[in-house]
C-alpha positions as CSV (number, residue, x, y, z in Angstrom):
1,M,39.1,70.0,161.7
2,F,38.8,72.2,165.2
3,V,41.7,71.5,166.1
4,S,43.5,72.8,162.7
5,M,41.5,75.5,162.4
6,T,42.2,76.7,165.9
7,A,45.8,75.7,165.7
8,F,45.9,78.1,162.7
9,A,44.3,80.8,164.3
10,V,46.6,81.0,167.1
11,L,49.7,81.1,165.0
12,A,47.8,83.7,162.8
13,M,47.5,85.7,166.2
14,I,50.7,85.0,166.6
15,I,52.5,86.2,163.6
16,L,50.1,89.7,164.1
17,V,51.4,90.3,167.5
18,T,54.8,90.0,166.2
19,V,54.6,92.3,163.1
20,F,52.7,95.0,164.9
21,N,54.5,95.5,167.5
22,P,56.2,98.3,168.0
23,L,58.9,97.1,170.3
24,I,59.6,93.6,168.4
25,S,58.3,93.7,164.7
26,P,60.4,93.0,162.5
27,Y,59.9,96.1,160.1
28,D,61.5,99.7,160.5
29,F,58.3,101.2,159.2
30,I,56.2,99.7,162.5
31,R,59.0,99.4,165.2
32,D,59.3,101.9,167.5
33,S,62.4,101.1,169.6
34,D,62.4,103.6,172.4
35,L,58.1,104.2,172.2
36,D,58.7,107.4,171.7
37,G,55.9,107.6,169.3
38,Y,58.7,108.1,165.8
39,H,59.5,104.7,163.9
40,D,62.5,103.5,163.5
41,D,62.5,104.4,159.6
42,I,62.3,108.0,160.3
43,D,63.9,108.2,163.8
44,D,67.2,109.1,163.7
45,Y,68.2,108.2,167.6
46,P,66.0,104.9,167.7
47,H,67.1,104.0,171.2
48,D,67.0,107.8,172.9
49,K,63.0,108.4,173.7
50,S,64.5,112.3,174.3
51,R,64.8,113.1,170.8
52,H,63.8,111.4,167.1
53,M,66.0,114.1,164.5
54,V,69.3,115.6,163.8
55,T,69.2,119.1,165.1
56,W,70.4,121.3,162.4
57,L,71.8,124.7,164.0
58,Q,72.7,127.6,161.8
59,L,75.6,129.9,163.1
60,D,76.2,133.5,162.3
61,I,79.7,133.9,163.4
62,A,81.5,137.6,163.8
63,W,85.5,136.9,163.3
64,E,88.0,138.7,166.1
65,N,90.9,137.9,164.4
66,T,94.4,139.0,165.9
67,S,98.2,138.0,164.6
68,T,98.0,135.1,166.6
69,N,94.6,133.8,166.8
70,Y,91.1,133.8,165.0
71,T,88.7,134.0,166.8
72,A,85.1,132.9,166.0
73,R,82.5,134.4,168.3
74,I,79.1,132.9,167.9
75,A,76.7,136.1,167.6
76,D,73.4,133.9,166.7
77,V,71.9,130.4,166.3
78,W,69.3,129.8,164.0
79,V,68.0,126.2,164.7
80,I,66.6,124.7,161.8
81,I,65.2,121.4,162.4
82,Q,64.3,120.2,166.1
83,G,64.2,123.3,168.4
84,E,66.4,121.8,171.9
85,E,69.6,123.0,173.2
86,L,72.3,121.5,172.9
87,S,74.8,120.4,175.9
88,T,78.2,120.6,174.8
89,S,79.0,117.4,176.9
90,I,77.5,115.4,173.7
91,L,78.7,117.8,171.2
92,E,82.3,116.8,169.5
93,L,84.5,119.3,167.4
94,G,86.1,118.2,163.9
95,V,88.3,119.8,162.0
96,N,88.6,118.8,158.1
97,W,92.0,120.1,156.7
98,L,92.4,121.0,153.1
99,P,95.9,121.4,152.5
100,H,96.8,122.8,149.3
101,Y,99.3,120.6,148.3
102,M,97.7,117.1,149.8
103,T,94.0,115.6,150.1
104,A,91.8,116.9,152.7
105,Y,91.7,114.8,155.9
106,D,89.7,114.9,159.2
107,E,90.9,115.2,162.5
108,K,89.0,115.0,165.9
109,I,90.1,117.3,168.3
110,G,87.8,116.5,171.2
111,N,84.4,116.8,173.5
112,L,83.2,120.7,173.8
113,A,82.6,120.6,177.4
114,E,86.1,118.4,177.9
115,M,87.9,121.0,176.2
116,N,86.4,123.9,177.4
117,G,89.0,126.9,178.3
118,Q,92.0,125.2,177.2
119,W,94.4,124.3,173.8
120,V,93.6,121.1,171.6
121,N,95.6,120.8,168.5
122,G,95.8,124.5,167.8
123,V,91.8,125.2,168.7
124,K,90.4,126.6,171.9
125,Y,87.0,126.4,173.0
126,V,85.6,129.0,175.6
127,D,81.6,127.7,177.2
128,N,79.9,131.6,177.7
129,S,76.5,132.0,179.8
130,P,74.5,129.7,179.9
131,V,77.5,127.3,180.6
132,G,77.1,123.8,179.5
133,I,74.7,125.0,176.3
134,F,76.2,125.5,173.1
135,G,74.9,128.6,171.8
136,T,75.5,132.5,171.0
137,G,78.1,134.1,173.0
138,D,80.6,131.1,172.6
139,I,84.4,131.4,170.8
140,F,86.5,129.2,169.0
141,S,90.1,130.2,169.0
142,F,92.1,128.8,166.5
143,D,96.1,129.6,166.7
144,V,97.2,131.2,163.6
145,G,100.3,129.3,163.6
146,V,98.9,126.1,163.1
147,F,95.4,127.2,160.6
148,E,97.5,129.8,158.4
149,D,98.4,127.2,155.9
150,H,95.5,125.3,156.4
151,P,92.6,126.5,154.6
152,S,89.9,124.3,157.2
153,D,86.4,123.8,157.8
154,V,85.0,123.0,161.5
155,S,82.0,120.5,162.0
156,I,80.4,120.0,165.8
157,A,78.8,116.2,165.8
158,D,76.3,114.9,168.5
159,D,77.1,112.1,170.4
160,Y,75.5,109.8,167.8
161,G,78.0,111.3,165.5
162,Y,75.1,113.8,163.2
163,V,76.7,117.1,162.3
164,V,74.6,119.8,163.4
165,A,76.9,122.6,163.0
166,Y,79.8,123.4,160.7
167,F,81.7,126.6,159.9
168,T,84.9,127.4,157.4
169,V,87.9,128.8,159.6
170,V,89.4,132.4,158.0
171,D,91.1,131.7,155.0
């Protein structure tokens, strides 16, 4: 009987340690894979200790259009959730084309840091001071020849694919 009780106690202890261990628990509401203090069920980045919630940026855009380009200068950035600055190296630019004559489609344009100062598929991004940080003063230019007949929404996503900001190209 003593052996049975000891075996039961050891088995119960193993189960309890497994279930309530934040590294190996089978339950998301207990498991904390990166040990940042946020359980995996509420942690948008369960394997990145430096962040836990998707950043959401509200952009104030000042349009400076010419006959050849639609130019969007970021006049201000309001951080709605998770007040951390975002590096341009983790941000991807995408365009959701909304043509009048067919269904909408998305096109990934590229990484902001890599396309800095270059035209890519009718879009140019210029990173202004502080360089490497997405924010006020950064400029997006859209070639009128490409975007004139295609109203479109521009999305900026982080390295996990979460959209952190978007705006509509002037149509």
